[in-house]
C-alpha positions as CSV (number, residue, x, y, z in Angstrom):
1,Y,0.1,0.0,0.0
2,N,1.5,3.2,-0.5
3,P,-0.5,6.6,0.6
4,D,0.5,8.8,-2.1
5,Q,-1.2,6.6,-4.6
6,C,-4.4,5.4,-5.8
7,T,-4.7,1.1,-4.9
8,F,-5.9,0.9,-8.6
9,N,-3.8,3.6,-9.9
10,N,-4.0,3.9,-13.6
11,C,-6.9,1.3,-13.9
12,P,-9.8,2.7,-16.2
13,I,-12.5,2.1,-13.8
14,E,-16.0,3.4,-14.3
15,S,-18.0,1.8,-11.7
16,V,-17.5,0.7,-8.2
17,I,-20.1,-1.9,-6.7
18,F,-19.3,-2.3,-3.1
19,G,-20.6,-5.8,-1.3
20,E,-23.1,-6.3,1.5
21,K,-19.5,-7.5,3.8
22,A,-17.8,-4.1,2.8
23,T,-18.1,-1.9,5.6
24,R,-14.9,0.7,5.6
25,I,-13.1,2.3,2.7
26,S,-9.2,3.5,3.4
27,E,-8.0,6.8,2.4
28,N,-7.1,7.2,-1.2
29,T,-8.6,4.0,-2.3
30,F,-10.2,5.5,-6.1
31,I,-8.6,8.8,-5.9
32,G,-7.6,10.3,-9.2
33,I,-9.5,7.8,-11.3
34,K,-11.0,10.0,-13.6
35,T,-13.0,7.4,-15.4
36,L,-15.1,6.5,-12.1
37,K,-18.7,8.1,-12.9
38,N,-20.8,5.5,-10.1
39,V,-20.8,4.4,-6.7
40,V,-23.0,1.7,-5.3
41,T,-22.6,1.4,-1.2
42,P,-24.5,-1.1,0.5
43,D,-25.8,0.0,4.4
44,N,-23.4,-1.6,5.9
45,L,-20.7,0.4,4.5
46,E,-20.3,2.8,7.7
47,Y,-17.2,4.7,7.2
48,I,-14.8,6.1,4.1
49,G,-11.7,7.5,4.4
50,S,-10.2,10.8,3.1
51,N,-9.9,11.5,-0.5
52,A,-11.1,7.9,-1.2
53,F,-13.0,9.5,-4.2
54,S,-10.8,12.5,-4.9
55,N,-10.0,13.8,-8.7
56,T,-13.0,11.6,-10.4
57,E,-15.7,12.6,-12.1
58,F,-18.1,11.4,-9.3
59,A,-16.6,13.5,-7.1
60,A,-17.0,16.3,-9.8
61,T,-20.4,15.6,-10.8
62,Q,-21.9,14.3,-6.9
63,Q,-20.7,16.9,-4.7
64,P,-22.9,19.8,-3.7
65,E,-22.4,23.4,-4.3
66,Y,-21.8,24.0,-0.8
67,G,-22.8,22.1,2.7
68,M,-22.0,18.4,3.5
69,W,-21.6,15.9,1.0
70,Y,-22.7,12.3,2.0
71,I,-21.5,9.0,0.7
72,G,-23.6,6.3,2.0
73,K,-23.5,6.6,5.9
74,T,-20.4,8.9,5.8
75,A,-20.1,12.5,6.0
76,Y,-17.5,13.0,3.2
77,S,-16.5,16.2,2.8
78,Y,-17.9,19.8,3.9
79,I,-18.1,22.2,0.9
80,P,-17.7,25.4,2.4
81,E,-20.0,28.8,1.4
82,S,-18.7,32.5,0.6
83,P,-19.9,34.9,2.8
84,G,-23.1,36.6,2.4
85,N,-25.7,38.3,4.3
86,N,-25.9,35.4,6.1
87,S,-22.4,35.1,7.8
88,I,-22.7,31.9,9.7
89,A,-23.5,28.3,8.7
90,I,-25.3,25.4,10.4
91,V,-24.4,21.9,9.8
92,D,-26.3,19.3,11.2
93,I,-25.0,16.0,10.5
94,P,-28.3,13.7,10.4
95,E,-29.1,10.8,12.5
96,G,-28.1,7.5,10.8
97,I,-24.5,8.9,9.6
98,T,-22.5,6.5,11.0
99,G,-18.9,7.8,9.9
100,I,-17.0,11.4,9.5
101,S,-14.3,11.4,6.9
102,G,-10.6,12.4,7.2
103,N,-10.7,15.3,5.2
104,A,-14.6,16.2,5.9
105,F,-13.3,19.7,7.2
106,S,-10.2,20.1,5.5
107,R,-11.3,23.1,3.0
108,Y,-13.6,24.3,6.0
109,S,-10.1,24.7,8.1
110,S,-8.0,26.1,5.5
111,L,-10.8,28.9,4.0
112,I,-11.7,30.1,7.6
113,K,-8.4,31.6,8.6
114,D,-8.6,33.9,5.7
115,G,-12.3,34.5,6.0
116,T,-13.1,33.3,2.6
117,C,-15.6,31.1,3.9
118,K,-18.8,31.5,6.3
119,P,-17.8,30.1,10.0
120,I,-19.7,27.2,11.2
121,S,-22.2,28.3,13.8
122,E,-23.5,25.0,15.1
123,L,-22.4,21.7,14.2
124,T,-24.3,19.1,15.7
125,L,-23.0,15.0,15.2
126,P,-25.3,12.6,15.3
127,S,-26.3,9.8,18.3
128,T,-25.2,6.9,15.4
129,L,-22.0,8.0,14.8
130,K,-19.7,5.2,15.1
131,Y,-16.3,6.1,13.7
132,I,-14.1,9.5,13.1
133,A,-10.9,10.0,11.7
134,N,-8.0,11.0,13.5
135,T,-7.6,14.1,12.2
136,Q,-11.0,15.3,11.7
137,F,-11.3,18.5,14.3
138,R,-7.6,19.7,14.2
139,D,-7.7,23.3,13.3
140,F,-11.3,23.6,12.8
141,Q,-11.7,27.0,13.9
142,S,-15.5,28.5,14.7
143,E,-14.5,31.0,17.7
144,R,-18.5,31.8,18.2
145,G,-19.7,28.4,17.4
146,K,-20.7,25.5,18.9
147,I,-20.8,21.8,19.1
148,I,-23.5,19.8,19.8
149,W,-22.6,15.7,20.6
150,K,-25.2,13.7,20.7
151,C,-23.6,10.1,20.6
152,K,-23.5,8.7,24.3
153,D,-20.8,5.6,22.9
154,I,-17.5,7.6,21.9
155,P,-16.8,6.6,18.2
156,Q,-13.9,4.8,17.1
157,V,-10.8,7.0,16.0
158,I,-9.8,5.9,12.4
159,E,-6.1,5.6,11.8
160,E,-6.4,6.9,8.0
161,R,-3.5,5.4,6.6
162,T,-4.5,2.1,7.5
163,G,-8.3,2.0,8.0
164,T,-7.9,0.7,12.1
165,E,-8.6,2.1,15.0
166,N,-6.4,4.6,16.8
167,T,-6.2,3.4,20.4
168,K,-2.8,5.5,21.5
169,Y,-2.8,8.8,20.3
170,K,-6.0,10.6,19.5
171,Y,-5.9,14.5,19.6
172,I,-8.4,14.7,17.1
173,F,-9.6,18.0,18.2
174,Q,-6.4,19.3,18.6
175,N,-5.7,23.3,18.1
176,M,-9.6,23.5,17.5
177,L,-11.5,26.5,18.5
178,I,-14.7,26.8,19.4
179,D,-17.0,28.4,21.7
180,K,-19.2,25.7,23.0
181,L,-19.0,21.7,23.1
182,I,-22.0,20.0,24.5
183,L,-22.2,16.3,25.3
184,P,-25.0,14.0,25.6
185,E,-26.9,12.7,28.4
186,G,-25.9,9.3,28.7
187,M,-22.6,9.6,28.0
188,E,-20.9,7.9,31.0
189,T,-16.7,8.2,30.0
190,I,-14.9,10.8,28.2
191,P,-11.4,8.3,26.5
192,R,-7.8,9.1,27.0
193,Q,-6.7,12.0,25.0
194,F,-10.0,12.5,23.0
195,F,-10.6,15.9,23.8
196,A,-6.8,16.9,24.3
197,G,-5.5,19.9,22.8
198,I,-8.2,22.1,22.3
199,K,-6.7,25.3,21.5
200,K,-9.5,27.4,22.6
201,I,-13.0,26.7,24.3
202,N,-15.2,28.9,26.3
203,T,-17.7,26.5,27.6
204,V,-18.0,22.8,27.7
205,T,-21.1,21.2,29.0
206,L,-20.8,17.8,30.7
207,P,-23.9,15.6,31.2
208,S,-25.0,14.4,34.5
209,T,-24.7,10.7,33.8
210,L,-20.6,11.1,33.5
211,K,-18.5,8.8,35.3
212,E,-15.0,9.3,34.2
213,I,-12.6,11.1,32.4
214,E,-9.8,9.2,31.6
215,Y,-6.1,9.9,31.2
216,E,-5.5,13.2,29.6
217,G,-9.1,13.5,28.4
218,F,-9.1,17.6,28.3
219,Y,-5.2,18.0,28.6
220,D,-4.1,21.1,27.3
221,S,-7.4,22.3,26.6
222,E,-8.0,25.9,27.1
223,I,-11.4,25.6,28.5
224,S,-12.6,28.5,30.4
225,N,-16.1,27.4,32.0
226,M,-16.5,23.6,33.1
227,T,-18.8,22.0,36.0
228,L,-18.2,18.8,36.9
229,P,-21.3,16.5,37.2
230,D,-22.6,15.5,40.7
231,N,-22.1,11.4,39.5
232,L,-18.0,11.7,38.2
233,E,-16.7,9.0,40.0
234,K,-12.7,9.3,38.2
235,I,-10.6,12.3,37.1
236,G,-7.6,10.3,35.3
237,G,-4.1,11.7,35.1
238,F,-3.8,15.0,33.2
239,A,-6.9,15.0,32.8
240,L,-7.7,18.7,33.3
241,M,-4.4,20.0,33.2
242,N,-3.6,23.3,31.8
243,G,-7.3,24.1,31.2
244,K,-8.0,27.9,31.7
245,M,-11.0,27.6,34.5
246,E,-10.5,29.9,37.2
247,E,-13.0,28.4,39.4
248,L,-13.5,24.8,39.7
249,T,-15.9,22.4,42.0
250,I,-14.9,18.5,42.8
251,P,-17.9,16.9,43.6
252,N,-18.6,14.7,46.6
253,S,-19.2,12.1,44.3
254,T,-15.3,12.0,43.0
255,K,-13.1,9.1,44.4
256,Y,-10.1,9.1,42.5
257,I,-8.0,11.6,41.3
258,E,-4.8,10.1,39.0
259,Y,-1.5,12.5,39.5
260,R,-2.2,15.9,38.4
261,G,-5.5,15.3,37.2
262,I,-6.8,18.3,38.2
263,D,-3.3,20.7,37.8
264,L,-5.3,24.1,36.5
265,E,-2.9,26.9,36.8
266,Y,-4.9,29.7,36.4
267,C,-7.7,28.2,39.0
268,R,-8.3,31.0,41.2
269,K,-10.9,29.2,43.5
270,L,-10.9,25.4,43.7
271,T,-13.4,23.1,46.3
272,M,-12.4,19.7,46.8
273,G,-15.5,17.2,47.0
274,E,-15.2,14.7,50.6
275,N,-14.9,11.9,49.5
276,A,-11.8,12.2,46.9
277,T,-8.6,10.4,47.1
278,S,-5.4,10.7,45.2
279,Q,-2.9,9.1,43.7
280,A,-0.1,11.7,44.5
281,P,0.0,14.7,46.7
282,I,-2.2,17.9,45.6
283,R,0.1,20.5,45.4
284,I,-1.3,24.3,45.5
285,N,1.8,26.2,45.1
286,V,2.9,24.0,42.1
287,E,-0.2,23.0,40.5
288,Y,-2.3,26.5,41.5
289,P,0.2,29.4,41.1
290,Y,-2.6,31.9,41.4
291,L,-4.9,30.5,43.6
292,T,-6.5,33.2,46.5
293,E,-9.4,30.8,47.5
294,L,-9.5,26.7,48.8
295,I,-12.4,25.0,50.2
296,W,-11.1,21.7,50.8
297,N,-13.9,19.0,52.1
298,A,-12.2,16.1,51.5
299,I,-12.2,13.6,54.3
300,D,-9.3,11.5,54.1
301,L,-7.0,12.6,50.8
302,T,-4.2,10.3,51.2
303,P,-1.8,10.0,48.3
304,E,-0.7,6.3,47.2
305,K,2.4,5.4,48.9
306,G,5.7,6.3,47.2
307,F,4.8,9.7,45.7
308,I,5.6,12.1,48.8
309,P,7.6,14.7,47.2
310,N,10.7,16.0,48.6
311,A,11.4,19.6,49.1
312,A,13.3,20.0,46.0
313,S,9.9,19.5,44.1
314,Y,8.3,22.9,45.2
315,S,9.3,24.6,42.1
316,K,6.7,27.5,41.7
317,T,5.7,30.4,43.6
318,N,2.4,31.5,44.9
319,E,2.2,35.0,45.4
320,N,-1.4,35.5,46.1
321,K,-2.9,35.7,49.3
322,I,-4.6,32.5,50.1
323,D,-8.1,32.0,52.0
324,V,-8.4,28.1,53.0
325,T,-11.6,27.0,54.9
326,F,-11.3,23.3,56.0
327,G,-14.6,21.3,55.9
328,D,-15.8,20.3,59.2
329,K,-16.0,16.6,58.0
330,V,-12.3,16.9,57.0
331,K,-10.0,14.5,59.5
332,V,-6.7,14.9,57.3
333,I,-4.7,17.6,55.8
334,P,-2.9,15.6,53.0
335,P,0.8,15.7,52.8
336,S,2.6,19.2,50.7
337,L,-1.0,20.4,49.8
338,L,-0.1,24.2,51.2
339,A,3.7,23.8,51.0
340,G,5.7,26.5,49.9
341,I,3.5,29.4,49.8
342,K,5.0,32.4,49.8
343,N,2.7,35.5,50.3
344,E,0.1,35.3,53.5
345,L,-1.7,31.9,54.1
346,K,-5.2,32.4,56.5
347,I,-6.4,28.9,57.5
348,S,-9.8,28.4,59.0
349,G,-12.4,25.8,60.1
350,G,-11.6,22.2,60.4
351,K,-12.6,21.5,63.6
352,S,-12.7,17.6,63.4
353,I,-8.9,17.3,61.9
354,T,-7.0,14.3,63.7
355,T,-4.0,14.3,61.6
356,I,-1.6,17.0,59.9
357,S,0.6,15.0,57.5
358,E,4.3,15.4,56.6
359,R,5.1,18.3,54.8
360,A,1.5,19.9,54.7
361,F,2.9,24.0,55.3
362,F,6.3,23.1,54.9
363,G,8.5,26.5,53.6
364,S,4.9,28.1,53.9
365,I,6.6,31.6,55.0
366,G,3.5,33.0,54.3
367,L,1.8,31.2,57.2
368,T,2.6,33.0,60.4
369,A,-0.7,31.7,62.5
370,I,-2.7,28.8,62.9
371,D,-5.3,27.6,65.2
372,L,-4.8,23.7,65.8
373,P,-8.3,22.4,66.5
374,E,-9.0,20.5,69.9
375,S,-9.9,17.2,67.8
376,L,-6.2,16.9,66.7
377,K,-4.2,13.8,67.3
378,S,-1.2,13.5,65.4
379,I,1.6,16.1,63.7
380,H,3.9,14.6,60.9
381,E,7.5,15.3,60.2
382,N,7.9,18.8,58.8
383,A,4.3,19.6,59.1
384,F,5.1,23.1,59.8
385,S,8.9,23.3,59.0
386,K,10.6,26.0,57.4
387,S,6.8,27.7,57.8
388,G,6.3,32.0,59.0
389,L,4.7,30.6,62.5
390,E,5.4,32.7,65.0
391,S,3.5,31.1,67.8
392,I,1.6,28.3,68.2
393,I,-0.9,26.6,70.8
394,I,-0.8,22.8,70.4
395,P,-3.9,21.3,71.7
396,Q,-4.4,18.8,74.7
397,S,-5.8,16.8,71.8
398,V,-2.3,15.8,70.3
399,E,-0.9,12.5,70.9
400,T,2.0,12.3,68.9
401,M,4.2,15.1,67.1
402,H,7.4,14.1,65.3
403,P,10.7,16.0,66.9
404,E,10.8,18.2,63.6
405,A,6.9,19.1,62.8
406,F,8.0,22.4,63.6
407,A,11.6,22.8,62.8
408,E,13.3,25.8,61.8
409,C,10.5,28.1,62.5
410,P,10.3,31.6,63.7
411,L,8.8,30.5,67.0
412,E,8.4,33.3,69.5
413,Q,6.2,31.6,72.1
414,V,5.2,28.1,72.3
415,I,1.9,26.5,74.2
416,V,1.4,22.9,74.9
417,A,-1.5,22.5,76.2
418,C,-1.4,18.3,75.9
419,P,-1.3,17.2,80.0
420,T,1.0,14.3,78.9
421,P,3.7,15.2,76.8
422,P,3.2,14.1,72.8
423,A,4.9,10.9,72.2
424,D,8.5,11.5,70.0
425,G,9.7,14.8,71.7
426,A,10.4,18.2,69.9
427,K,12.5,20.5,68.4
428,L,11.0,23.9,68.2
429,G,12.0,26.2,66.8
430,Y,15.8,25.8,65.3
431,Y,18.0,26.8,62.9
432,A,20.9,25.1,61.3
433,N,23.3,27.7,62.1
434,E,21.4,29.0,64.8
435,L,19.5,28.0,68.2
436,V,16.5,29.8,68.4
437,A,14.8,29.1,71.5
438,P,10.6,30.2,71.7
439,I,9.3,30.4,75.3
440,V,7.5,27.0,75.6
441,Y,4.7,26.8,78.1
442,V,3.7,23.5,79.6
443,P,1.1,22.4,82.1
444,D,3.4,20.3,83.8
445,T,7.2,21.2,84.0
446,E,8.6,18.2,85.7
447,A,6.7,15.5,83.3
448,Y,8.2,18.1,80.0
449,K,11.9,18.0,81.0
450,S,12.5,15.1,79.4
451,W,10.8,16.2,76.5
452,L,12.2,19.8,75.9
453,P,15.3,21.1,78.3
454,A,14.1,24.0,79.3
455,V,10.3,25.0,79.8
456,S,8.2,27.5,81.8
457,P,4.9,26.8,83.7
458,M,1.6,27.8,82.6
459,L,0.8,29.2,86.0
460,K,2.4,31.4,88.4
461,N,2.9,29.3,91.8
462,G,-0.3,30.8,94.4
463,D,0.6,32.5,97.7
464,Y,-2.8,32.4,99.5
465,Y,-3.5,33.5,103.4
466,L,-5.9,32.5,105.9
467,G,-7.0,35.7,107.3
468,D,-8.1,37.1,104.0
469,G,-10.9,35.2,104.2
470,L,-10.2,32.7,101.3
471,T,-12.9,30.8,99.6
472,E,-12.5,27.4,97.8
473,N,-13.0,29.6,94.5
474,L,-9.5,30.8,94.4
475,Q,-8.1,32.5,92.1
476,I,-5.3,31.7,89.6
477,T,-2.7,33.9,87.9
478,S,-1.7,33.2,84.5
479,N,2.3,32.8,83.8
480,I,1.8,33.3,79.7
481,P,1.8,36.9,78.3
482,G,-1.7,38.4,78.0
483,Y,-3.5,35.7,79.1
484,Q,-6.1,35.3,81.8
485,A,-6.5,31.6,83.6
486,E,-9.6,30.5,85.6
487,T,-10.6,27.6,86.9
488,D,-13.6,25.9,88.5
489,Y,-11.3,23.8,90.6
490,K,-12.9,23.9,94.3
491,F,-9.7,23.8,96.9
492,D,-9.6,22.6,100.1
493,V,-8.5,26.3,102.0
494,T,-8.9,24.6,105.5
495,T,-5.2,24.1,106.6
496,P,-1.9,26.0,106.2
497,G,1.1,24.3,104.4
498,N,2.2,23.5,100.9
499,F,0.2,21.8,98.4
500,T,0.0,20.6,94.5
501,A,-3.3,19.6,92.5
502,T,-3.9,19.0,89.3
503,I,-6.7,21.1,88.1
504,P,-8.8,22.3,85.0
505,V,-7.9,25.5,83.8
506,T,-9.3,27.9,80.6
507,F,-6.9,30.7,79.5
508,N,-8.6,33.5,77.8
509,G,-6.6,36.0,75.8
510,E,-5.6,36.3,71.8
511,K,-7.3,32.8,71.6
512,T,-9.1,30.6,74.4
513,F,-7.8,27.1,75.4
514,R,-8.5,24.6,78.3
515,T,-6.3,22.2,79.6
516,T,-4.8,20.3,83.0
517,V,-2.6,22.2,84.9
518,K,-0.2,21.2,87.6
519,Y,-0.7,24.0,90.4
520,S,1.7,24.4,93.1
521,Y,0.6,27.0,95.9
522,T,1.0,28.1,99.5
523,I,-1.3,28.6,101.9
524,N,-0.1,30.5,105.0
525,D,-1.7,31.9,108.3
526,G,-2.3,35.7,108.9
527,V,-3.2,38.0,106.7
528,S,-1.4,39.4,103.2
529,S,0.1,42.6,103.9
530,T,-1.9,44.1,100.9
531,T,-4.8,42.9,99.2
532,N,-5.9,43.2,96.0
533,A,-8.7,45.2,97.1
534,E,-6.7,47.6,98.7
535,I,-4.6,48.2,95.6
536,Q,-7.4,48.8,93.3
537,H,-8.7,51.7,95.1
538,I,-5.5,53.5,95.6
539,K,-3.4,56.1,94.1
540,I,0.2,56.8,94.8
541,S,1.9,59.9,92.8
542,K,4.5,62.3,93.4
543,I,4.0,66.0,93.6
544,D,7.1,68.7,94.2
545,N,9.1,66.0,96.4
546,A,5.8,64.8,98.3
547,I,3.9,61.7,98.1
548,V,0.3,62.0,97.4
549,I,-1.7,59.3,98.5
550,S,-5.8,59.7,97.5
551,G,-8.6,56.9,97.2
552,D,-10.4,54.8,99.4
553,Y,-8.5,52.6,101.7
554,E,-8.4,52.0,105.8
555,S,-4.3,51.5,105.5
556,V,-1.0,51.5,103.3
557,S,2.7,51.6,103.9
558,V,4.9,52.8,101.3
559,F,8.3,51.4,100.5
560,D,11.5,52.4,98.6
561,I,13.1,50.8,96.2
562,S,15.4,49.2,98.6
563,G,12.7,47.9,100.5
564,K,12.5,50.6,103.3
565,K,9.0,51.6,105.1
566,I,9.2,55.4,104.3
567,Y,5.3,56.4,104.9
568,E,2.7,54.3,106.8
């Protein structure tokens, strides 16, 4: 077979009759046989390849002046109409047509670029379509037009030169430019690479019945608007990669996303469904450099083993402020999800989160604060390493924390509310070449000595006097700057002495948190020299070298800086 020549080259054939078993004709089969006048096609002939009858008398006499030329059940060739008063054309390929030849729109594609034919405003492909050439719609341009796709079952893509099915590399719409693509109800699968490489398309309407978009289904297609249906279960690798959608919602029905299946560089708002899992980590800074809003509802999107990226893979920089909202059902923040964010990163929600995975916020210097939920149990390796955190409250629910979960953070203050030190220990805020020691407040300094060398108590030791009219509701004093402490613990205040009690405490300040604190206090005989009530009602000032005391008080003593009493 020589693709550059007619199969029956130089044969003076005048008539061709196809038998009932003939189903397809390859390209160039009768090209250039000028003597060919008559062609008889049976009902079983479903596909005719490009140029099969070009430069024959049959073609010269049978093709219409303009519009689609049908040979049997094949849309063989579209003859464009010159521009006129009606500047657009509508092509409705009728039901019953089973094949679209490789040169069906070849003349249209070449003429539309220089404006010498009417643009097609609407192209309808019938539900009976079975075969389509692998080069069919490449370079097809109708910037304001739409394609209405009625066939529920995707037709076979025919390799023109062999007449056989092409299953490896399709891209039949590569470089196509249209306004809308409408796919029919009943369609369940977008095959691999089928709609890949579309140069520009404003809107794709997907059917509610769609269950899967296979590998590279819409890869590198510049789609501006697409809504994924609620029945979609799987998104193949690179399926939507490089689309132009600025907003995308992954429905709750989607259960599996293959490697970089939703990699959308220009997306600004991404909503992740509850039931999604993934083959590989979804990395916002790499795959969504322009994202400004992330709504994450995936309950446990844990990638498959072997797909955890290292630090070197964070190649892009997101310079936008990103608002991240975790849904109430989310259990796990996945590995590397919000790593490498350089600009402001605001986190909210996530009241049910139990696990923060490795490198979840690695290198995100834009993250300076985060409220960890009371449901949190585990913080994994490098979860916040090299982030911008300046302070953190680790809730009392945390059971395990990797030693380098907060490595190389500029932490100034750490509040660890866990009554029992989390397993594995901690290195809080160290740098490679410089030791940065944040102030770490813990509920029990003795218990935490083996966990971290230097820690501070959350409460100041109490000092009380029986003569001050003590009640079982003793006031406690926070040792954490900016925080007030309160407890509903009932103290025994009947006997003087030194005591230790484990008490529930609520701390109120910039944030509110609760924990159980080991509290040391002393109850003394007698009365204190100054009560809080007296201090609140006097004012001491100096006027012309005289001490002036004013206010509502019964007695007061004034001491100089050395402790010497100078007035009573």
